[in-house]
NUTIPA-132711 format. One record per residue: residue number from 1; x, y, z of N, C-alpha, C in turn. Coordinates in steps of 0.2 Angstrom, whole numbers. Layout:
BEGIN
NUM|X|Y|Z|X|Y|Z|X|Y|Z
...
This chain:
BEGIN
1|-103|54|73|-96|58|72|-92|57|65
2|-89|62|63|-88|63|56|-79|61|56
3|-75|57|52|-68|56|52|-65|59|46
4|-61|61|45|-57|64|41|-50|61|40
5|-48|57|34|-43|52|34|-39|56|29
6|-32|57|29|-28|59|24|-23|53|24
7|-22|51|18|-17|45|15|-15|47|10
8|-11|42|6|-9|42|-1|-13|38|-7
9|-15|41|-10|-20|38|-16|-20|41|-22
10|-22|39|-27|-22|43|-33|-15|43|-37
11|-12|38|-36|-4|38|-38|-3|32|-43
12|-8|29|-46|-8|23|-50|-3|18|-46
13|-5|16|-40|-3|11|-36|-9|7|-33
14|-8|1|-36|-13|-4|-34|-15|-5|-25
15|-9|-4|-22|-9|-5|-15|-11|3|-11
16|-10|7|-14|-12|14|-12|-19|14|-12
17|-22|13|-18|-29|15|-19|-32|10|-14
18|-31|4|-13|-35|-1|-10|-34|-1|-2
19|-27|1|0|-28|3|7|-32|9|8
20|-32|14|5|-36|20|6|-45|19|6
21|-45|16|1|-53|14|0|-55|9|8
22|-50|3|10|-51|-1|16|-52|3|22
23|-48|10|23|-49|12|29|-55|15|29
24|-58|19|25|-65|23|25|-70|18|26
25|-68|13|22|-74|8|21|-75|4|30
26|-69|3|31|-68|-1|38|-73|3|44
27|-71|10|43|-75|15|48|-82|14|47
28|-84|15|41|-92|15|39|-95|9|42
29|-91|3|41|-94|-3|44|-95|-2|52
30|-90|0|55|-91|2|62|-96|7|64
31|-99|10|60|-104|17|62|-103|22|61
32|-96|25|58|-94|32|59|-96|34|51
33|-95|41|50|-96|43|44|-89|45|42
34|-87|43|37|-79|43|36|-78|44|30
35|-72|49|26|-71|51|20|-62|53|20
36|-60|50|14|-54|53|13|-53|60|11
37|-49|63|15|-46|70|12|-42|70|7
38|-46|72|0|-42|70|-6|-37|77|-8
39|-31|76|-4|-24|80|-6|-21|76|-9
40|-20|80|-15|-17|76|-19|-8|73|-19
41|-7|67|-18|1|67|-17|6|70|-22
42|12|71|-21|16|75|-25|19|71|-31
43|16|66|-31|17|60|-37|12|62|-43
44|7|63|-40|0|63|-46|1|70|-50
45|-1|70|-56|2|75|-61|-2|81|-59
46|-7|81|-55|-11|86|-55|-10|90|-50
47|-6|85|-45|-1|91|-39|1|97|-40
48|1|103|-38|4|108|-39|9|110|-32
49|14|109|-36|20|112|-31|21|119|-29
50|23|120|-23|23|127|-20|29|126|-15
51|32|133|-12|37|133|-9|36|129|-2
52|29|129|0|26|127|6|27|119|6
53|27|115|0|25|108|-1|34|106|-2
54|37|112|-2|45|108|-2|48|102|3
55|51|98|2|54|91|6|56|95|13
56|54|92|19|57|93|25|64|93|25
57|66|88|23|73|87|23|78|87|17
58|84|88|17|87|88|11|88|83|8
59|89|83|1|89|77|-3|95|78|-7
60|100|72|-9|106|73|-12|104|74|-19
61|109|75|-23|108|78|-30|104|71|-34
62|108|66|-32|105|59|-37|99|58|-34
63|96|59|-29|88|57|-27|84|63|-30
64|86|68|-30|81|73|-33|81|74|-41
65|87|70|-45|86|68|-52|82|62|-53
66|82|58|-49|77|52|-50|70|55|-50
67|69|58|-45|62|60|-44|60|64|-50
68|64|68|-53|62|71|-59|62|67|-65
69|67|62|-66|68|57|-72|63|53|-73
70|62|49|-67|57|43|-66|50|43|-69
71|47|50|-65|40|51|-70|39|51|-77
72|46|55|-80|45|55|-87|47|49|-92
73|51|45|-87|52|38|-90|46|34|-92
74|43|35|-86|36|31|-84|31|33|-90
75|30|40|-91|25|42|-95|27|41|-104
76|34|40|-105|36|39|-110|34|31|-113
77|36|27|-109|35|20|-110|28|18|-110
78|23|22|-106|16|20|-107|13|24|-114
79|16|28|-117|14|32|-123|13|26|-128
80|18|21|-128|18|15|-134|11|12|-134
81|7|14|-129|0|10|-130|-4|15|-127
82|-6|20|-130|-10|25|-127|-17|23|-126
83|-20|19|-128|-27|16|-127|-27|12|-121
84|-22|8|-120|-22|4|-113|-20|10|-107
85|-17|14|-109|-16|19|-102|-22|23|-101
86|-25|25|-106|-32|28|-105|-36|24|-101
87|-38|18|-103|-41|14|-100|-40|11|-92
88|-34|11|-90|-31|10|-85|-33|15|-81
89|-31|22|-83|-33|28|-79|-38|29|-76
90|-44|26|-82|-51|27|-81|-53|22|-75
91|-50|16|-76|-51|11|-72|-49|12|-64
92|-44|16|-64|-42|19|-58|-47|24|-54
93|-48|27|-59|-53|34|-56|-60|31|-55
94|-62|26|-60|-70|23|-58|-71|20|-52
95|-65|16|-49|-63|13|-43|-66|17|-38
96|-62|23|-36|-65|28|-32|-70|31|-33
97|-73|31|-39|-80|36|-40|-85|31|-38
98|-84|24|-38|-90|20|-37|-89|17|-29
99|-84|17|-27|-83|14|-20|-80|19|-14
100|-76|23|-15|-73|28|-10|-77|35|-9
101|-76|35|-3|-81|43|-1|-74|47|0
102|-74|53|-5|-68|58|-6|-71|65|-4
103|-67|69|0|-69|76|1|-67|80|-6
104|-69|86|-6|-66|89|-13|-59|89|-14
105|-56|90|-19|-49|88|-21|-44|94|-19
106|-39|93|-16|-35|98|-15|-29|98|-19
107|-28|103|-23|-21|101|-28|-15|104|-25
108|-16|108|-21|-9|111|-17|-9|111|-9
109|-4|112|-6|-3|112|1|-8|118|3
110|-7|124|-1|-11|129|1|-18|128|1
111|-20|126|-3|-29|124|-5|-29|120|2
112|-26|116|3|-28|111|9|-28|114|16
113|-23|119|16|-23|123|23|-27|129|24
114|-30|131|17|-36|136|17|-42|133|18
115|-44|126|18|-49|122|17|-53|124|26
116|-60|125|25|-63|125|31|-67|118|33
117|-63|113|38|-66|108|38|-69|107|45
118|-74|102|45|-78|101|51|-78|93|52
119|-72|90|53|-72|84|55|-72|84|63
120|-74|78|66|-74|77|73|-67|74|74
121|-64|70|71|-59|67|72|-53|66|65
122|-47|68|66|-44|68|60|-39|62|60
123|-38|59|55|-34|53|55|-28|53|50
124|-23|51|52|-17|48|47|-18|43|45
125|-19|40|39|-21|33|36|-15|30|36
126|-15|24|32|-10|19|31|-5|22|24
127|-1|16|23|4|18|19|10|20|21
128|15|22|18|20|26|19|20|33|20
129|15|36|23|14|43|24|19|46|28
130|23|42|31|29|45|36|36|42|34
131|35|42|28|44|41|26|47|47|24
132|53|46|27|57|53|27|60|53|20
133|60|48|15|62|49|8|56|52|3
134|50|55|7|46|57|2|48|65|-1
135|48|65|-7|51|72|-9|45|77|-9
136|43|77|-4|37|84|-2|36|84|6
137|33|90|6|33|90|15|28|85|17
138|30|82|23|27|78|27|22|80|31
139|21|86|31|18|91|37|9|88|35
140|8|88|30|0|86|30|0|80|31
141|3|74|31|2|69|33|3|67|40
142|4|73|44|5|73|51|0|78|54
143|-5|79|50|-11|82|50|-11|89|55
144|-4|92|51|-4|100|54|-10|106|53
145|-14|102|48|-18|107|45|-24|107|50
146|-25|101|53|-30|100|56|-32|107|61
147|-38|108|64|-40|115|69|-37|113|75
148|-34|117|78|-34|116|86|-41|113|90
149|-36|108|94|-41|106|100|-44|99|96
150|-44|97|90|-48|92|87|-44|87|89
151|-46|81|89|-41|74|90|-39|72|85
152|-31|70|84|-28|68|79|-26|60|81
153|-27|55|78|-24|49|77|-22|47|72
154|-18|39|71|-16|37|66|-18|29|66
155|-18|28|61|-20|21|60|-15|17|54
156|-11|13|55|-6|8|52|-2|13|47
157|-1|18|51|4|22|46|12|21|47
158|14|21|41|21|18|40|26|22|38
159|33|22|41|38|26|41|42|23|33
160|40|18|33|45|14|26|51|13|26
161|55|14|31|61|13|33|62|9|38
162|68|7|40|70|3|47|72|7|52
163|76|12|50|76|17|56|76|25|52
164|76|30|57|74|36|55|81|40|56
165|83|44|51|90|47|51|90|52|55
166|96|52|58|98|56|64|95|64|63
167|96|67|57|94|74|55|86|75|55
168|83|70|56|75|69|55|72|69|62
169|75|66|67|72|63|74|71|70|75
170|72|76|77|69|81|79|62|84|77
171|62|82|71|56|84|67|50|79|69
172|52|72|67|47|67|70|46|68|77
173|49|69|83|48|69|88|42|75|91
174|44|80|86|39|86|88|32|84|86
175|31|81|79|26|79|75|21|73|80
176|24|68|82|22|62|84|20|65|91
177|21|70|94|18|72|101|12|74|100
178|10|76|94|4|80|93|-3|75|92
179|-1|68|93|-5|63|92|-8|61|98
180|-16|60|98|-18|57|104|-18|49|106
181|-18|47|98|-17|39|98|-13|38|92
182|-7|33|92|-3|32|86|-4|25|85
183|-6|22|79|-7|15|77|-3|14|70
184|3|10|71|8|10|65|8|2|62
185|10|1|56|10|-4|51|14|-10|52
186|19|-9|55|25|-13|56|27|-12|63
187|30|-19|66|32|-20|72|39|-15|73
188|42|-14|69|48|-10|70|46|-3|71
189|40|-1|68|39|5|70|37|8|77
190|34|2|81|32|2|87|38|5|90
191|44|2|89|51|3|93|53|11|90
192|53|13|84|54|19|82|49|25|85
193|43|23|87|40|29|89|41|30|98
194|43|23|101|45|26|107|53|27|108
195|57|26|103|64|29|105|64|36|102
196|59|38|98|59|46|96|56|50|100
197|49|48|101|44|51|105|43|50|112
198|45|44|114|44|40|120|36|39|123
199|34|37|115|26|36|116|24|30|114
200|19|27|116|17|22|115|14|21|107
201|14|16|103|11|14|97|9|7|98
202|3|7|93|0|0|95|2|-3|86
203|4|-11|87|5|-11|82|-2|-17|77
204|-3|-12|73|-10|-15|69|-10|-18|63
205|-16|-20|59|-16|-22|53|-15|-16|48
206|-12|-18|42|-14|-15|36|-22|-15|36
207|-25|-8|33|-33|-9|33|-35|-13|28
208|-30|-15|23|-33|-19|18|-35|-26|22
209|-33|-29|27|-35|-35|30|-38|-35|34
210|-41|-29|36|-48|-28|40|-54|-30|37
211|-53|-30|30|-59|-32|27|-57|-40|25
212|-64|-43|23|-63|-51|23|-63|-52|16
213|-62|-59|13|-63|-61|7|-68|-59|3
214|-74|-59|7|-82|-59|4|-81|-51|3
215|-80|-47|8|-80|-39|6|-76|-38|2
216|-72|-41|-2|-67|-38|-7|-69|-40|-13
217|-73|-47|-13|-76|-49|-19|-80|-44|-22
218|-85|-41|-18|-89|-37|-20|-87|-31|-24
219|-81|-29|-24|-78|-23|-27|-74|-26|-32
220|-73|-33|-32|-67|-35|-38|-72|-35|-44
221|-67|-35|-50|-71|-36|-57|-66|-40|-61
222|-69|-44|-64|-66|-49|-69|-62|-45|-75
223|-57|-48|-78|-54|-46|-84|-56|-47|-89
224|-55|-44|-94|-58|-47|-101|-53|-50|-106
225|-48|-54|-103|-44|-58|-105|-45|-66|-103
226|-45|-70|-109|-47|-77|-105|-41|-80|-102
227|-40|-82|-96|-34|-85|-93|-38|-93|-92
228|-32|-96|-91|-33|-104|-90|-35|-105|-81
229|-37|-111|-80|-39|-111|-74|-34|-110|-69
230|-29|-113|-71|-23|-113|-67|-17|-107|-69
231|-15|-103|-65|-9|-98|-68|-5|-95|-62
232|0|-93|-64|5|-90|-59|6|-83|-61
233|4|-78|-54|3|-72|-55|9|-68|-54
234|12|-65|-58|19|-61|-55|15|-54|-54
235|18|-51|-49|18|-45|-48|23|-41|-44
236|27|-37|-47|34|-36|-46|33|-27|-45
237|35|-23|-40|35|-17|-38|42|-14|-40
238|48|-19|-39|55|-18|-41|56|-25|-46
239|59|-21|-52|61|-28|-56|66|-33|-53
240|65|-40|-53|69|-45|-51|68|-50|-55
241|76|-51|-58|76|-57|-61|74|-64|-58
242|76|-64|-51|75|-70|-48|67|-71|-47
243|61|-67|-48|55|-68|-48|53|-72|-55
244|56|-69|-62|55|-73|-67|58|-81|-66
245|64|-81|-62|66|-86|-62|62|-93|-58
246|60|-89|-54|55|-95|-50|48|-96|-54
247|46|-91|-57|40|-92|-62|41|-97|-67
248|48|-96|-69|49|-102|-76|50|-108|-73
249|53|-109|-67|53|-115|-64|44|-119|-62
250|41|-115|-58|36|-118|-58|32|-120|-63
251|32|-116|-69|29|-118|-76|31|-123|-78
252|39|-125|-77|42|-131|-81|38|-137|-77
253|37|-135|-71|35|-142|-67|28|-143|-67
254|24|-138|-68|16|-138|-68|13|-138|-74
255|16|-134|-78|12|-132|-85|8|-127|-85
256|7|-123|-78|3|-117|-78|5|-111|-81
257|2|-108|-85|4|-102|-87|5|-96|-83
258|10|-92|-86|12|-85|-81|8|-79|-84
259|4|-76|-79|1|-70|-79|5|-64|-76
260|5|-59|-78|10|-53|-75|6|-46|-73
261|5|-44|-68|2|-38|-68|6|-33|-67
262|5|-28|-74|11|-23|-75|9|-16|-70
263|15|-14|-67|13|-8|-63|13|-2|-67
264|13|-2|-73|13|4|-76|8|1|-84
265|6|6|-88|2|3|-93|7|2|-99
266|12|-3|-98|17|-6|-104|20|-12|-101
267|20|-15|-108|24|-23|-105|30|-21|-103
268|33|-26|-97|38|-26|-94|44|-29|-98
269|43|-33|-103|47|-35|-108|44|-38|-114
270|48|-40|-119|46|-43|-124|44|-51|-124
271|44|-54|-120|42|-62|-119|36|-62|-121
272|33|-66|-126|27|-66|-128|25|-74|-124
273|28|-76|-120|26|-83|-116|21|-81|-110
274|23|-74|-108|19|-72|-102|13|-67|-104
275|7|-68|-101|2|-63|-103|2|-57|-98
276|4|-52|-101|5|-45|-97|-2|-41|-98
277|-4|-41|-90|-10|-36|-90|-8|-29|-89
278|-9|-26|-94|-6|-17|-94|-12|-13|-91
279|-18|-15|-92|-23|-11|-91|-28|-11|-85
280|-26|-16|-79|-30|-16|-74|-31|-11|-70
281|-36|-10|-67|-38|-7|-61|-37|-10|-54
282|-39|-6|-49|-39|-10|-42|-44|-15|-41
283|-49|-14|-45|-54|-20|-46|-52|-26|-48
284|-48|-25|-54|-46|-30|-58|-40|-34|-55
285|-36|-31|-52|-30|-32|-47|-32|-38|-44
286|-39|-37|-38|-41|-40|-33|-44|-46|-37
287|-47|-46|-45|-49|-53|-45|-42|-57|-48
288|-37|-53|-50|-32|-58|-53|-28|-61|-46
289|-28|-58|-42|-25|-62|-35|-29|-67|-33
290|-37|-66|-32|-40|-72|-30|-41|-76|-32
291|-41|-76|-41|-41|-83|-45|-34|-86|-46
292|-29|-83|-43|-22|-86|-45|-21|-92|-42
293|-17|-97|-46|-15|-104|-42|-10|-103|-37
294|-5|-98|-40|1|-96|-36|3|-89|-37
295|5|-86|-32|6|-78|-33|14|-78|-31
296|18|-73|-36|25|-72|-33|25|-64|-34
297|28|-62|-28|28|-54|-29|34|-52|-23
298|35|-46|-25|39|-42|-18|37|-37|-17
299|30|-37|-17|25|-31|-16|22|-32|-9
300|23|-28|-3|18|-29|3|10|-30|2
301|7|-26|-3|1|-28|-4|-1|-34|-8
302|5|-35|-12|3|-41|-16|3|-48|-11
303|8|-46|-4|8|-53|0|0|-51|5
304|0|-46|6|-6|-45|10|-12|-48|7
305|-15|-47|0|-21|-49|-3|-19|-57|-4
306|-13|-59|-5|-13|-67|-6|-14|-70|1
307|-13|-68|7|-15|-70|13|-23|-70|15
308|-25|-65|14|-32|-62|13|-37|-68|8
309|-34|-69|4|-37|-73|0|-36|-80|-1
310|-32|-82|5|-29|-90|7|-26|-92|0
311|-22|-87|-4|-18|-90|-11|-11|-94|-9
312|-10|-97|-12|-2|-100|-12|2|-94|-15
313|8|-92|-12|13|-86|-14|19|-88|-10
314|23|-84|-15|30|-84|-11|31|-76|-13
315|34|-72|-7|37|-65|-7|44|-65|-7
316|46|-62|-11|54|-61|-13|56|-55|-9
317|62|-54|-6|66|-49|-4|71|-48|-8
318|72|-43|-12|77|-40|-16|84|-39|-11
319|90|-42|-15|95|-40|-11|97|-34|-10
320|96|-28|-15|97|-22|-14|94|-17|-11
321|88|-20|-7|84|-16|-4|84|-18|3
322|84|-12|9|85|-14|16|79|-13|19
323|75|-10|16|68|-8|18|63|-14|20
324|65|-20|21|61|-27|21|57|-27|27
325|56|-23|32|54|-25|37|47|-26|37
326|44|-24|32|35|-23|30|32|-31|28
327|37|-32|23|35|-39|22|37|-45|28
328|43|-44|31|45|-49|36|40|-49|43
329|38|-42|44|34|-42|50|27|-46|50
330|25|-44|43|17|-47|40|18|-55|41
331|23|-58|38|24|-65|38|25|-68|44
332|28|-66|49|31|-67|55|24|-67|60
333|19|-62|57|12|-62|63|7|-66|60
334|10|-70|55|4|-75|53|7|-81|52
335|15|-82|55|17|-89|55|19|-92|47
336|20|-88|44|22|-89|35|27|-87|33
337|33|-86|37|40|-84|35|43|-90|31
338|41|-95|29|43|-101|24|41|-99|18
339|37|-94|18|35|-92|12|39|-85|9
340|45|-83|13|48|-78|11|54|-80|9
341|56|-78|2|63|-82|-1|67|-74|-2
342|74|-74|0|78|-69|-2|80|-70|-9
343|81|-65|-13|83|-65|-20|89|-69|-21
344|90|-75|-25|95|-78|-27|94|-86|-22
345|91|-86|-19|90|-93|-14|88|-97|-17
346|89|-106|-15|88|-110|-19|81|-110|-21
347|79|-113|-26|71|-115|-29|68|-119|-23
348|62|-117|-21|58|-121|-18|55|-127|-20
349|54|-133|-15|50|-139|-17|43|-138|-20
350|42|-140|-26|37|-139|-29|32|-144|-25
351|33|-148|-22|28|-152|-17|27|-149|-12
352|29|-143|-9|27|-140|-4|25|-133|-5
353|22|-131|-11|18|-126|-15|11|-123|-10
354|8|-129|-8|1|-127|-5|3|-125|3
355|-2|-120|5|-1|-117|11|-6|-120|15
356|-6|-123|22|-11|-124|26|-12|-116|30
357|-19|-114|28|-19|-108|32|-23|-108|39
358|-25|-113|42|-29|-115|48|-26|-109|53
359|-19|-109|55|-15|-106|59|-16|-98|57
360|-13|-97|50|-14|-89|49|-22|-87|50
361|-26|-90|47|-33|-87|47|-36|-86|55
362|-34|-90|60|-35|-90|67|-32|-83|68
363|-25|-82|67|-22|-76|69|-24|-71|65
364|-26|-70|60|-29|-64|56|-35|-62|60
365|-40|-67|61|-46|-65|65|-45|-61|71
366|-39|-64|76|-38|-59|82|-35|-54|81
367|-31|-53|76|-28|-46|75|-33|-41|72
368|-37|-43|68|-43|-40|65|-47|-37|71
369|-49|-40|76|-52|-39|83|-49|-34|87
370|-42|-35|87|-37|-32|91|-37|-24|87
371|-36|-24|80|-36|-19|76|-42|-13|76
372|-47|-17|76|-55|-14|77|-55|-10|85
373|-53|-14|90|-52|-11|96|-48|-6|96
374|-42|-6|93|-38|0|94|-41|7|91
375|-45|5|86|-48|10|81|-53|13|85
376|-57|9|87|-64|12|92|-61|16|98
377|-56|12|101|-52|16|107|-50|23|106
378|-46|23|101|-42|29|97|-49|34|97
379|-53|32|92|-59|37|90|-61|40|96
380|-64|37|101|-66|38|106|-63|41|113
381|-56|42|111|-52|45|115|-51|41|123
382|-51|35|122|-51|30|128|-44|29|130
């Protein structure tokens, strides 16, 4: 049985690349033929916009300006270290060349909908594929290009928001009704599907958590920068002064060095006391988390890999962001809510930094089994 998966990848984002790889790898381990349908997300520089790929919902002017300005600002900042940028791009590309099964590349929505595909099952993969804030058409991520009569399922799809705006409800209801089985990544997404489409959705693990520590070590690669045995790893998707404050506090108490994975090929600031890693690819990202003594992050996948690798960590919730259900539901699932700190919280007790993973690991295996069972049942049409 051949399965085609559409998801978000090739967007210079560690979580996106690794969840895409994990989805098809898990299916292969289950005995299926699986590949990613390589439709370029609108943020990929090689994506070709057309009228058909315009956003489904109206966007305010401020949001449209951000979508136009942010990529240019990122490219301008990265230009300061052109060599690092090229190495980073190569490492991202090489990760998929070496590890991920991809279809031919579809640069536009027209190419995607004109393709002659022969998958037995079509799958919407994980990440925020159903986010109403995506500044492009959501239709491909609801598998509207799939031939009629072919099964459509979703695994660990995320809305990326806590609630769906009223103006979008009818669209989501129609699209969700076209699925044979729906698996979602967050607990609150189960409620969203029920309320919008009166459909049952299964709460399943992010695909990165379906692979074990040993599975990930097979594709991890060490960095070429010498690091001390004990280091504090920072990974910020959203800039947060509290994360830096927390890292400085632990450094002052332990003497551990601070290492930071930068989300783009440029330093986050001019602080020479922090080792900035600006050219890491997905494989190096895995290594840096695996080897860290302590991880401090506000990233969902930074949290997920910390749990999978049994690292000590803290997940920070920014005050100005409202879509924090992803991190909350993940940590509640594994009984690790004490590792959740709202920005500005009192600094934690250094003596309590170590995590007892006995319960979390037991729950992780239970949830893996449950999620694999959902996948098999959904694919088999049970």
